[in-house]
C-alpha positions in Angstrom: -22.5 1.9 -5.3 -19.6 3.2 -7.3 -20.3 4.9 -10.6 -18.6 3.8 -13.8 -16.2 6.2 -15.5 -14.8 6.1 -19.1 -11.3 6.9 -20.2 -11.3 10.2 -22.2 -14.6 11.5 -20.9 -14.9 14.8 -19.0 -16.3 15.1 -15.5 -16.7 17.9 -12.9 -14.6 17.3 -9.8 -16.6 17.7 -6.6 -14.6 16.1 -3.8 -16.3 13.7 -1.3 -15.0 11.5 1.5 -11.2 11.0 1.5 -10.7 13.6 -1.3 -11.9 16.2 1.2 -10.4 14.7 4.4 -7.0 13.9 2.8 -6.7 17.0 0.5 -3.4 17.3 -1.4 -2.0 20.5 -3.0 -1.7 18.8 -6.4 -5.4 17.8 -6.6 -7.7 19.9 -8.7 -9.9 22.6 -7.1 -13.6 21.7 -6.5 -15.6 22.4 -9.7 -12.7 21.9 -12.1 -13.4 20.0 -15.3 -11.2 16.9 -15.5 -10.6 14.1 -18.0 -10.3 10.5 -17.0 -7.0 8.9 -18.0 -5.3 5.6 -17.6 -1.5 5.9 -16.9 0.6 3.0 -18.1 1.2 0.4 -15.5 -1.4 1.6 -13.1 -4.4 -0.5 -11.9 -7.6 -0.1 -14.0 -9.9 2.8 -13.3 -12.6 1.9 -10.9 -10.4 -0.4 -8.8 -11.4 0.1 -5.2 -13.5 3.1 -6.2 -10.6 5.2 -7.5 -9.6 6.5 -10.9 -6.9 8.8 -12.5 -7.8 12.2 -13.8 -6.0 15.0 -15.7 -6.8 18.7 -16.0 -5.1 21.6 -17.9 -3.1 22.7 -14.8 -1.9 19.3 -13.6 -0.9 15.8 -14.5 -2.6 12.6 -13.6 -3.8 12.3 -10.0 -5.8 9.5 -8.2 -9.2 10.5 -6.9 -12.4 8.8 -5.8 -14.8 7.9 -8.6 -17.7 9.3 -6.5 -16.0 12.7 -6.6 -16.7 12.9 -10.3 -19.9 14.3 -11.7 -20.9 13.8 -15.4 -20.9 17.0 -17.4 
């Protein structure tokens, strides 16, 4: 079951699944506080279990919803 996320709310990023397996250099480090965002023209957050997040050191990046933990 995929958790719901809300735009503008903060979460702690703890990667699971593909976020661990297919790690990218531009993704936040585990334990980083991130904010859910919705870039213009992108599919709605929650589509296929993914959402966009931003953090102070980086721009929007696509991550799994299950990698986000409520703060």
